[in-house]
C-alpha positions, -999 to +999 in steps of 0.1 A: +625-568+496+606-595+515+606-614+482+642-624+489+633-642+521+602-657+505+623-671+476+651-683+499+625-703+519+608-717+489+641-728+473+651-745+506+618-764+505+623-773+469+658-786+475+647-806+506+619-822+487+641-829+456+666-846+479+639-867+496+626-880+463+661-885+447+658-858+420+690-850+402+677-817+388+646-795+392+634-785+357+604-763+367+588-749+399+551-740+397+540-714+422+505-701+431+505-666+444+474-647+454+468-611+443+468-600+480+501-619+489+521-586+483+546-604+461+559-587+430+566-611+401+597-593+388+612-594+423+605-631+427+621-638+393+651-617+401+658-634+434+651-668+419+678-661+393+701-649+420+697-678+444+695-708+422+731-710+408+749-740+424+716-756+435+695-785+421+672-758+408+698-740+387+684-734+352+649-744+362+619-725+349+598-706+375+561-705+366+538-682+385+500-686+385+482-657+401+449-662+419+422-635+427+401-629+457+367-647+453+333-641+469+300-659+469+268-639+469+241-658+489+214-635+474+222-644+438+239-678+446+267-666+423+305-666+427+324-634+417+357-617+417+355-582+432+366-552+411+392-532+429+380-523+464+344-528+456+334-561+472+297-559+462+281-585+439+281-571+403+245-584+399+226-573+431+252-551+448+251-572+481+285-578+497+291-615+495+311-639+516+348-644+510+355-678+497+392-672+487+410-643+502+437-642+475+466-644+499+480-679+491+517-684+484+526-719+478+546-744+457+519-761+436+542-786+419+577-791+405+590-809+375+621-830+381+647-852+365+657-884+382 
């Protein structure tokens, strides 16, 4: 259910930015959502469709790019994505250092019509 407040905030941000740059219409919104952000794609899309009518983003396409948690293994000097809850390096089985925790939630870009 928190996807409703997340999408409401994002659409407020999109509308404010569109207004600042003089956009007549938002054609697409490109989001980056980390796998650990606890956001369900179907819910985000549902609330996007429910909240956009009557806004500058009505009819826009919502694109979601998912990112994964990333680690760096100092022993192997290799980057890797953990499998499930196993945070060990797949090569040497040493637990690496987190380089991206996969919790991002941001508007990467938007396509507009002026």
